C-alpha angles and dihedrals in degrees: 000000000000112000116239119242094261091065095063091042092054092041089056091047092055092050092046091051094049094045099035097131090189097129093278106094112205106250100229098070090176088064089047091051090049091052093048093048096043093246095127112094117205129209136156144211133187117237111269091009124136105286095202095097090051091049090054091048092049092051091050091047092053091050090051091047091055090050094048103043095160091067121077095218130184132191107218114199119194112207116198168017093265115247135152107278134160121249091252090055091052089047091053090049090050096052091040090057092051090050091051092050090048091054089053096047106116094187096063127213114322112253093230094052121085107248096201117080088211087073107091089222093059120126131172110265132200134171091007100308141084113251137185116238133173139175133226128184143169093252091079111104105171102021090066095168087071095053106078105140144009092266139052107282119199119194122200122195131182114228086245085079088072096048107139094005102071117148092257095055127087090238090051093051091048091050091051092049091052094047092048090050091051091047089055091062097038107045126057092231135041123276110287115262090236088071089067122209132300096254103062139028115266125237132210090047090183089076088066094052096081112008124202121241090248136040097274122127122223113230099210134034112242091218115097122201109244091012 
């Protein structure tokens, strides 16, 4: 299917944000490295469209990530078309997309992974493995690091991205300190408390998936097992 014009426009906006070089270094330097090296894979889906092609792309991306562990790869999904929407609407679209992908996941939930989001160890899983996923959208005003394009942007990462830089490792702690320092100069508010601190791994990862534009903490994960 030929991509509509908004896809290339938003794709260019993401790249321009990551590689701005205007004195405000984008905080997630792993994402910046991926953009520079061509490791970030881009795809798109229209809101309320059939998610099956995206599910197939995500499964293929995770296979490729396992085979190329030295590359910190991301699958960047542009969700559109762009239109003026409130942050809560983008949040609902984000969690709705995860629910749709879950329903299409033929592998089922991994036995070793907690299935209940109430468990602080819970992570979203797809194709038999836990993955990290987060949403960005233009409705953010103060958390500028999560406003990278004119549309909802959903980033999927295999846990292989964090090989050698887990939260319990010295390299991981150093990476978190650097990212938090960059966030302090990029966003108009401090790093969100859900991100934890630089000295220990964070729990309840779902809180990081779609951050609020303030310092509040959601009490309950929107994802429902079996939903």
